N, C-alpha and C positions, 0 to 999 in steps of 0.2 A: 269275792268281790273286795273292793278297798272302802274303808270307811275311817273316818276321823275319830281317834280314840284318845283319851287322856287317862293316866294312871295316877295322877295326882292333882289337886287343885291348885291353881295358880294363873299366872300370866297365860292367856291363851295362845299368844306368840311363841310361848316357850314350851307349852305342856302337851298341846294338840299335835298329834302326827298321823300320818295315813298308815293304816296296817291292813294286812290281808286277813280277812276274816270269812266265815262261811255265809254264803247267801241265805237270807231267813225265808222260811216257808210261811204262808199264811194259815192261820187257823180257822176255824169256824167264824163266820161274820166278820172276816178280815179281808184285805186286799194287798198284794204286794205291788209297790210302785218303783219303775225305773226312774231314777232323778234325771230331769233336765236342767233346773236351775233351783237353788236355795238362797234364801235371804239370809244375812247375817244381822241380828238385832242385838241391841245392847243388853236385854235379859239373857241371850244365848251366852255371852261371853261373861255375864255376871255368874251365870251358873256354873261355867267351868272354872271360875275363880272360887267358887263355894260361897258367893255372898248373896245369892238370890233366895227366894222364899221356897224354891224346890232345891234339894240337894241330892243328886243321884248316888247311887252306890259305885264305887270304883272297882275295876276300870270302866269308864263310862263313855258313852258316845255323846254326841252334841247335836244341836239344831233342832229348830221346831217347826219351820214352815218351808214348804217347797211345792214347786209344780213338777210334775212328771207324767209317765204314761204307764197305765194299769197293766201289768205283765203276767199275774197269776191271781186267782180267787179262790177264797176259801169256801168251805161248805155254807150253803144258805144264802149266799151273796147274789141276787139276781137284778139289782138295779144298776149295777156297772157291768161294763164290757171290756175284754181284753183290747188293748189298743186305745182306751178312752184317755183323753187328757185330763188330769184331776188336780186339785190343789189340796194339800194337807195344811192344816194350821193347827198347831197345839200337839203335834205327834212328835215325841221326842226321838231324837236320833235320826234325822232326815240328812244329816251331812254325810251321806254314803251313797254309793253306786245304785243301791236298792235298799228299800225299807218297807215295814210291815205297818199298816195303819187299820184301825177300825173302819171298816167300809162305810158305816153310818156318819163318819166324819169328814169323808171325803167329798169334795164339792166339784161338780163337772164344771169344765171351763168353758164358757161361751165361745162360740166362733167369732172370730175377728179380735179376741183379746190376746195380746201377745204374751209370750212366756215371761218376758221380763216384768210386765204388770202383774200376771198371775201369780208369780213367785212370791209377790210381798202383798197379796190382795187381803189376807185374812188378819193377821196379827196386828199390825199398826192401823190399817184402814178401818178394820171393824172395831178396833178398841177406841179409835178416834170417834166413830159415829156413835158407838155406844156410850162414850163418855159425854158427848153432846147431848145424846137422848136423856141421859140420867139427870142433867143439871135443871131441868124444869123451867128453862128460859123461854119467855115467849117472843113474839116479833117485835123488834124495836129495843129490846133489852140489851145491856151490856155485859161483855165477858172480858176479863183480862188475863193473859197467860203468858208465862216465861218461855224460854226454850222456842220462842217463836219460828225459829229457823230448823227446828228438829222435824222429824218425819211427822210426828203426831201433831205438833204445833201447825205446820203447813195445812195438814189435813183438816185439823179443827178449824182454822180460818176459811178453808175453801168450803168446807160442807155447811158452814154457818151461813153462808150467802143464801143458800137454797131456803134456808129456814128463817131468813130475815133478822138473824141474831147479829148484832154488832160485836166485833172483836178487836180489841186493841192488844198487839204483840209487843213483848219485851225481848230485846236481844242484849248480849252482853258486850258487843263491839259495834261501832258505827257503820262498817263496812257490811254488816249482816243486813242493813236496810236494803242496800241496792240489790243484794241476791234475791230477797224476797220480792222486790217491786218488779224484777225481771220476770217472776212468776205470775205476776198480777196480783200480788198479796200486798195491800196498803196497811195504814194504820199502825206503824211499826215504830218503836220508840227504843232507842239505845240507851241503856243505863250507865254507860261510861262516859256520858256527857252531863255536864252542870245542868241543873233545872228540868230533868227529865220528868219529874213530877207534873210540873206545870204544862209540859208538852201533851201528858195523858190527859189532864183536864181541858186543854184546849180542843183536843180530838173529840172528846166526849160532850163538849159543851156544858160540862158540869152536871151530866147526867149521873145518876148512881150506878155504881159498879156492883152489880148483886153477886157475882160469882168471879172467883179467880182461880186458876189451875197452875199448880207449882209442879214442874217436873225436873227442878234444878236442885233444891234444898239450899243449905247454908243461909247467907244473908239473902238470897235472891228470895227465899220464901218469905221473909219480912217485907221485902219490897212490894211484893203482890198484896200481902195482907194490909199494908200501909194504904193502899189506894181502895180498899173497899168500903163500901156503904155499911150504915147501921144495919145489923141482922144479916151481914153478909157471909158468904161461905166459901172457905179455901178448901179446894180439893186437891188432895196430895196424889199426883200420878206417878212420880217419879224423883229420883235422887242422883241426877247426873253428876253433880260436884260434890256433894256431900250427903251423908245418911243423917246428918244432925240438922234440924231446922232452927234458924235464929228468927224468932217472932217476938216482937214487943208485945209484953204483957198488957199494956195499955190499949193496944189496938184490939185485943181479945176482949178485955174487960169491958171498955167503954163503948165499943162497938156491938157488944153481945153476939160476937162472931162465933161461927161454928168452924171447927177443922175436921175434915173426914178424908178416909183414903178411897182410892179407886184401883182395884187389880183386875185388869180386863179379863184374865182367864177365869177367875171366880165368877165375876159377872156374866160372862158368856155362859159358862157351865149351867148356870142356875136361870139363864134366861128362857121364857117360854117359846117353843118352836115358831109360833106366829110372829112374835117379835123378832126373832132372829131372821125370819124369812123377809119380813118388812125392812129391817135395816139393811140386809144384804141386797135387797131389790132397789133400795135408794143408792146404795154404793154404786151398783152397776149402772144405774141411771146417770149419775153424776159422772161416772168415767165415761159413759158414752156420749155425754153432751159437752165434755170437756172442762167441766167445772172443777175437777179435781185431777191432778197429775200425779204420777208416781215415776220421777225419774230415777235413773241408774247412773251411779257415779263411775262403777268399774265392775268387771267380771273376772274372777279369779279361779283357777282349777283347785280342787280340793287340796293338792299338793303344796299349794302356796298359801296355805291358811296363815302362816305367820305375817306374811305381807298384807294379807286381807284384814286380819284383825287389827293391825296397826292403822290400816287405811280407814277403818270403821270410825276411829277416834281423831281422824286428821281434821285440823281446824279448815273451816271453810268448805267442808264437804256439803254437796248440793243435792246427792242422790244416794240411793242405797247401794251397799256392797252385796254383790251376789257371788255365789260359789257354783262351779259347775264340775261334771265328773272329770 
């Protein structure tokens, strides 16, 4: 079979290439899945660069989320069937024509859910709903987030509606406002405009903002912190622009603020089964009623990983980049 492999850490567009490798065989408690579509996430590309929290041994495969069809079962697997459509989330090495996963981690895909949606169901949407669930915000309270036009930012804004949580989103360029409004997401403020802080205050009506979510880093971290109320909490989700956060010490000291991190994979691994089922059920319900959307920007074959990796970071991207065999 063919799989994407890299022999060195570096720019994914340069180090990833398709190679012929032996098809894997599932062991006890495992299933083999034939790939239909796989999502490209920022953390996948950071892993290839060697800059993520997980660093594989080289040569390494890549990719962590995909939808496909079960084509072989290991010993002791009786809850899945050959030919069943499933989603793998958090399974390393799915950018390949076939991959093996622990059977217990595979999620059967409900009828009526498209492959394009299923391929990106777990990592970003489940992280978004897990993040929102972890914040402890009640109905009517306010949340401020940057990277509002990113995948998680869009999902948090959409999922918050069902919980009655008010969200203000920050984007770094004014044209990002129209992009989000086209998806029905409002309360967006561009930080490239003068007086954006006043605009945030106008939207909230002066209500305290209890929680901020930072997915950007650099000065953007301080922008979010500056808008939080006393005893507010800044939750660090990502570092799209910089691994260093620039936060005013005065904001932390005089607001007695808290800064904490959120890593979806660790949160999910430690989550009780009943909570996972509850949140996944909420996700599927919101997909079913159209509250949340998972648009796709483009689909590339595995052999065009260079173009796909570059497209992932293209300015103005409004949907996920997917890979196909």
